C-alpha positions, 0 to 999 in steps of 0.5 A, spaced: 740 273 551 738 275 543 744 275 539 743 277 531 749 278 526 751 285 523 756 287 518 761 291 519 764 292 512 767 285 511 766 284 519 761 279 520 759 278 528 755 276 532 753 282 537 749 280 544 743 284 545 741 284 553 737 289 557 740 295 557 746 294 550 746 299 546 748 299 539 753 304 540 757 300 545 763 296 542 761 289 546 760 284 541 761 276 541 764 274 534 762 268 530 763 261 533 766 263 539 763 260 546 759 264 549 762 269 554 763 267 562 761 274 564 754 275 567 751 281 564 745 281 568 749 284 574 752 290 570 748 290 564 752 294 558 750 301 556 753 307 553 753 311 559 756 306 563 762 305 557 763 312 557 764 313 564 768 307 565 772 310 560 773 317 562 774 313 570 780 309 566 785 315 564 783 319 570 789 319 575 785 323 580 783 316 582 790 315 585 793 317 592 796 323 590 793 323 583 798 321 578 797 314 576 791 311 572 789 305 571 792 306 563 799 308 566 800 300 566 794 298 561 796 302 554 792 301 548 796 300 544 801 294 547 795 291 548 793 294 554 799 293 558 806 296 559 812 295 555 817 300 557 819 296 564 819 289 565 815 290 572 809 295 573 811 302 576 805 305 581 805 311 586 811 315 587 815 310 583 814 303 587 816 297 583 811 291 584 812 284 583 809 283 576 808 284 569 802 288 568 797 282 564 792 284 557 786 287 558 783 283 552 777 278 551 776 279 559 768 276 559 771 270 557 776 270 563 774 266 569 780 269 574 784 275 574 791 276 576 796 272 575 794 268 581 787 268 579 786 272 586 780 275 583 774 271 580 769 277 578 771 282 574 766 287 577 771 287 583 777 287 579 778 294 580 779 293 588 786 291 588 790 297 583 785 302 586 788 300 593 795 297 592 801 300 597 804 300 590 799 301 585 795 307 585 795 307 593 788 309 595 782 307 599 775 306 597 773 312 601 777 318 600 775 315 592 768 316 593 769 323 596 773 326 591 768 322 585 760 326 590 765 332 590 765 333 583 759 335 578 762 332 573 762 325 575 756 326 580 752 328 573 755 321 570 754 317 575 746 319 575 746 318 567 749 311 568 746 308 574 741 313 577 744 314 583 744 322 586 750 318 590 755 314 588 757 309 590 762 303 590 758 298 586 758 303 581 765 305 581 766 298 580 760 297 575 762 303 571 770 301 570 768 294 568 763 296 562 769 299 560 774 293 560 768 288 559 768 291 552 776 290 550 774 285 544 780 283 540 777 278 534 780 282 527 787 280 526 789 276 520 787 270 523 781 271 525 780 274 517 782 267 514 778 263 519 772 268 516 775 265 509 777 272 508 784 272 507 789 266 507 796 265 510 802 265 507 806 259 507 810 261 513 804 263 517 802 257 516 807 252 517 808 256 523 800 256 525 802 248 524 807 248 530 803 252 534 798 247 534 802 241 536 806 245 541 802 251 544 795 250 543 793 245 548 794 251 553 793 257 548 787 255 546 783 258 540 779 262 538 781 266 545 788 263 545 788 263 553 785 257 557 783 259 565 787 254 568 793 255 571 800 252 569 807 252 571 811 255 566 819 252 567 821 260 570 824 258 578 822 261 585 825 268 585 827 270 592 828 278 590 820 277 588 817 273 593 812 271 588 809 263 589 804 264 584 797 261 585 799 258 591 799 265 595 792 265 593 790 257 595 795 256 599 796 250 596 803 247 595 800 243 589 799 250 586 807 253 589 809 256 581 803 256 577 800 262 573 794 264 570 795 262 562 795 269 558 792 271 551 797 271 545 792 275 543 796 282 540 803 278 543 806 282 538 806 288 542 805 287 548 812 285 550 816 284 555 813 277 557 812 272 562 808 275 569 816 277 571 817 280 564 824 276 564 824 275 556 823 282 551 823 278 545 819 273 542 825 268 540 827 268 547 820 265 550 821 260 544 828 259 546 826 259 554 821 253 552 825 249 548 830 248 553 827 246 559 827 239 557 833 237 562 833 243 565 828 244 570 825 240 575 818 242 575 814 244 569 808 243 567 806 236 563 803 240 556 810 244 555 814 237 555 811 236 547 816 241 546 822 237 548 828 240 544 829 246 541 827 249 536 831 251 529 832 258 527 827 257 521 822 253 526 823 260 530 821 264 525 815 260 522 812 260 529 813 267 530 810 270 523 804 265 526 804 270 532 804 276 528 797 274 526 794 274 531 795 282 532 790 286 532 790 293 529 782 295 529 783 293 537 790 296 538 787 304 535 781 303 536 778 310 538 772 308 542 778 304 546 782 311 547 783 317 552 777 320 552 776 328 550 771 330 554 769 337 559 772 333 565 779 332 563 780 337 557 786 340 562 790 333 563 
């Protein structure tokens, strides 16, 4: 692996070049960030794969009745999640049991889904494609449709050199797109690069964040590849046991993956079940855990009292510095305009 630095306006970042990566590929490793977890040797990046994955991501024909695409639940302007309802809505209006997670900086994530049920981004897409409450299709049918399409056969051949489209290529194309969704150009990032400064209120909020929140939401990714209890009780109507449903271990009951806080301003509603519509609702929840819940992770005990109104305002002001307009409106991530979807 060889890294080099390039300048994008005033934005200096370390770009990572591996076999198969082209200059046009939007993936990069920001300066002073940790090494990505994703294994690029198994799925080298290329412009052809990225563009193919983007088209597939926005294509509803991957669902059983051609009505639901990946983008239905993962909207770019909200950090690639949905904001119009608490729980994911899939085919035939079916409602799931969780809020769709954001798709941000996936190259640094070890687990996927709220319960960490998938540990490889190259396999992650199988779940939404085949889940009965999401896209409700099967891989045999998806491959049949793709192989009947001159558009897709041509592009899969360009990307993978295959005359027949295979499951592995489908999943790797989608992963090529989603692994490239890097967000690292927020006010926070510019401050850390010495290009800007926090306002007094943002600085005060940053101080409180480091005291109460940073043990789980670690900089610079503002997430952690671990599972914790957020103090939300079991909901019989949803039947969601969190990590325990994957491991079958009692000690994993009601543990959920720690999400990134990047672009949190726009990724509401919050929590794994989308129960909170506003950031102040989340802060009130954590501030009132002490004495009201019998079980929640030790990290949350640092905040053992409700925050005052001014403290909440300071903290929210800092959280808004994690918003990245360049990411939320990057044309490279938007709905693609090509002959395949010109009539969508």
